[in-house]
N, C-alpha and C positions, 0 to 999 in steps of 0.2 A: 469424522470422529463421532462415535456413538455415545448415547447417554441413556442410562436407566434411571427413572424416578421411583424410589420406594416410598410409598405413602402409607403410614400407619394409621388405622382407624380404631379408636377405642370406643366411641359412642356414635354410631351412624346416625341415630335419630337426631341428635343434638347438631351434628355437623353436616347433615344431609344437603342443605342449600349451599354450603361452601364447597362440598365435594362436587356438586353439579357445576359450580363456577370453575373449579380446577379442571374438570373434564372439558369444558367449553374452551378454556384458555390453552389447553394442550392438544385438543383434538386434531388440529392441522399439522402438528409438528412431528418430525420423524424421531421418535424416542420410544423406548420400551418403558411401560408403566406396570409396576407391581404394587397392588393393593394388598396390604397384610391386615386382615380383619381379625380382631380379637373377639371371639365368641359371639358373633352376630347371628341374626336370624336368616333363614333362608330368604325371606322377603326382603331383607336389607340387601342381600347379595343380588337378588333380582333387580331391585331398583338401581343399584350401582352399575350393573351390567347394562341396564337401559340407558343410564346417563352416558356411558362409554359409547354405546352404539349411536345414540342421537348426536353426539359431539363428533363422530367420525373417527374417533380413537381407534386405531388398528391393532397396535401391538400391546395388549394388556392382559394381565392375569390377576385373578383374585385368589388369594391364599388365606386359609383359616389357621388360627392357633388359639390355644386356650390357657394363656399364661397371665392374662390381665396385666401386660407389661409391654410398653412400646419397644423397649430393647429387644424382646423376643421377636416381634414383627420385623424390626430392622434386620436382625440377623437372619431371619427366614428369607427376607427379600435379598439380602446380600448373597445368600447361598444359591439363589436362583437367577440372579442378574447375569446378562450375556454381553453387556456393553463394556467399552473402554473406560467410561466414567459413570460414577453413581452419585446421585444426590438423594438426600433424605428429607421428606416432608411429613408433617403431621396432618391429619384431616382438617384442622382448624387453621392451617397456614394459608397465606396468600402469596403463593410463589410467583416468580416472574421468569418463567422458563425460557422465553426468547432471550432475555438478558443473559441467563446462564449459558445458553447455547452460543451466544455471541462471544462471551468471554472464552469459552472453550475453543472456539474457532481461532481465536487470536493467541492462544496460549502455546508457549514453547513446547515442543514434544518431549523436552527433558523433565518438565515439571510433573511431579507426582500427585500433588494435593493442591486444590484450589479452595481457598476459604473465602466466603462471601458474608454479606450482612443479610439481615431479615428485618421486616417491618412488623411490629406488633399490630395485630388486628384491632381495628377501631381507633388507631392513632393516625394522625396525619403528620408523618415525619418527612420533610422535604429531602431530596437527594443532596448529598454533599457535592461540592465542586472541588476539584484539585486546585493546587496553587496556580496552575496555568489555565484553569477553567475547562480543561479537556476531561470529558467522561472517560476517554481512553486511558489517560494517565491514572485516573482514579481506579479503573478496572485493573490496571497493571499492578497497582499497589495491593489489591485484594488477593492477588495470586501469590502463593508462597511455594518455594521449592524446599523439600525436605530430603536430605541425603540419607 
């Protein structure tokens, strides 16, 4: 089951360190990554390319757009994605890609949409436990099928 992560970047300089951390967290995973940069400098693109290379990220592309709108970046990434599943992150998010891939691996093939949670940066919000205490049950509740 393949996954594409579309990551929108509105302010590279502000989110540079977080983007480096994202690259490090996904470098060893088998996923396609599309960075959608909104009117960034050539230097920003070179630094992002370096982050990807240093982390071992293999399948990535850096796309540019000039609309000053993250929705435009998401749509651009969506139009270029090659995977079965797509996730959207912003450059200031702290994604948990291994969790996403584990959920998708356990997801029924008839499910079209998986909805998950996110944690606000800078907040320490503990994971919830399901009534049975099983994270698997909790993950199952996060998956929704739409007909």
